[in-house]
C-alpha positions in Angstrom: -24.9 23.8 24.0 -25.8 22.3 26.8 -28.4 19.5 27.1 -31.2 21.8 28.6 -30.7 24.3 25.6 -30.6 21.7 22.9 -34.0 20.5 24.4 -35.7 23.8 24.4 -34.3 24.7 20.7 -35.5 21.6 19.5 -38.8 21.6 20.8 -39.2 25.0 19.5 -38.5 23.7 15.6 -40.7 23.5 13.3 -41.0 20.0 11.5 -38.8 21.7 8.5 -36.3 23.3 10.9 -35.9 20.1 12.0 -35.8 18.2 8.8 -33.0 21.0 8.2 -31.0 20.6 11.5 -31.1 16.8 11.2 -29.9 16.9 7.6 -27.3 19.1 8.7 -26.2 16.8 11.7 -26.1 14.1 9.3 -23.9 15.4 6.6 -21.5 16.3 9.6 -21.2 13.2 10.7 -20.5 12.0 7.3 -18.0 14.5 6.6 -16.2 13.6 9.9 -16.4 9.8 9.5 -15.2 10.8 6.1 -12.0 12.9 7.4 -11.0 10.0 9.7 -10.9 7.7 7.4 -9.0 9.7 4.7 -6.2 10.5 7.7 -6.3 6.9 8.6 -5.7 5.9 5.1 -3.3 8.8 4.7 -1.2 7.3 7.7 -1.5 3.4 6.0 0.3 5.2 2.8 3.0 6.8 4.7 4.0 3.7 6.6 3.6 1.8 3.3 1.0 -0.7 4.3 -1.6 -0.1 1.4 1.3 0.0 -1.0 2.2 -3.7 -1.7 5.1 -4.7 -4.1 4.8 -6.5 -7.0 7.5 -8.9 -7.4 8.2 -10.5 -10.6 9.1 -13.9 -11.1 8.4 -17.1 -9.8 10.2 -19.4 -6.8 10.3 -23.0 -7.0 7.7 -24.0 -4.7 4.1 -24.1 -4.4 1.1 -22.2 -1.8 -0.4 -24.8 0.6 -3.5 -22.8 2.1 -3.7 -25.3 4.6 -0.4 -25.2 6.2 -1.3 -21.1 7.1 -1.8 -20.7 10.8 -4.6 -21.1 12.9 -6.2 -17.6 12.4 -7.2 -16.8 16.2 -3.9 -18.1 17.1 -1.9 -15.8 14.7 -4.0 -12.9 15.5 -3.0 -13.4 19.4 0.4 -14.1 18.4 0.4 -10.2 16.9 -0.5 -9.4 20.7 -4.1 -8.5 19.5 -6.5 -8.8 22.6 -9.7 -9.9 20.7 -12.9 -9.2 22.6 -16.4 -11.1 22.1 -17.6 -14.6 21.3 -18.7 -16.3 18.0 -17.0 -15.9 14.6 -16.1 -12.4 14.5 -13.9 -10.8 17.3 -12.8 -7.2 17.5 -9.8 -5.6 18.6 -7.9 -2.5 17.9 -6.5 -2.4 14.4 -2.8 -2.1 13.7 -3.2 -0.2 10.6 -3.7 3.0 12.3 -3.4 4.9 15.0 -6.6 3.0 16.9 -8.0 4.1 20.5 -11.0 2.2 20.2 -11.5 -1.7 18.8 -12.4 -1.0 14.9 -10.5 -4.1 13.4 -13.4 -7.3 13.0 -11.3 -10.6 12.5 -12.3 -13.7 11.8 -11.2 -16.3 14.1 -12.0 -19.1 11.8 -11.4 -17.7 8.2 -8.5 -15.3 9.5 -10.9 -12.3 7.3 -10.3 -8.9 8.5 -12.0 -5.7 8.2 -11.2 -2.2 10.2 -14.7 -0.2 10.2 -12.4 3.2 10.4 -9.7 2.8 8.1 -10.9 0.3 5.7 -8.0 -2.5 5.6 -9.5 -5.3 4.6 -8.5 -9.0 3.8 -9.6 -12.4 3.0 -6.7 -14.6 5.5 -4.1 -14.3 7.6 -1.7 -14.6 4.7 -3.7 -11.0 3.8 -2.9 -9.6 6.8 0.5 -10.2 6.9 1.2 -8.8 3.4 -0.9 -5.9 4.4 1.0 -5.1 7.5 4.6 -6.1 6.7 4.5 -5.0 2.7 5.9 -8.5 1.7 5.1 -10.4 -1.8 2.9 -13.3 -1.7 5.7 -15.7 -2.0 7.5 -14.4 1.1 4.5 -13.8 3.4 3.8 -17.4 2.4 7.0 -18.8 3.0 7.1 -16.6 6.2 4.0 -18.3 7.4 4.8 -21.8 6.9 2.7 -21.7 3.8 5.0 -22.3 1.1 6.0 -25.9 0.0 9.6 -26.0 -2.1 9.1 -28.1 -4.6 12.7 -30.4 -5.4 13.2 -31.0 -9.2 
């Protein structure tokens, strides 16, 4: 429907018709958003990023949070182009086929949240685990935050 036709249709509506049309438009918007979210989450499950493996047993060592990489450097090393200023930046999400920047990342804490597929976590360790499917210990080792204890 062209803009002129839309304006003419809207101006000829009664308040009750207008309320119904707005309600239908909102319902359609949220239905479309749910479908996109379900599709993005489905793609994530196919690639195995939402189902992190549980690994029993322990490895001799200790997790050292202060040894995790700097979040901004970490995200940029992943090839992510961070846009914006301040603590939270926007970038394209790596957890689904993203054409627009829908992933917010915190360059101080490493927290992240995709506004499309709902991928989220609190630090670069969680991001690495979700991206690779690694166990906690394997991810901590890969990021240099696992300190081996010698007995």
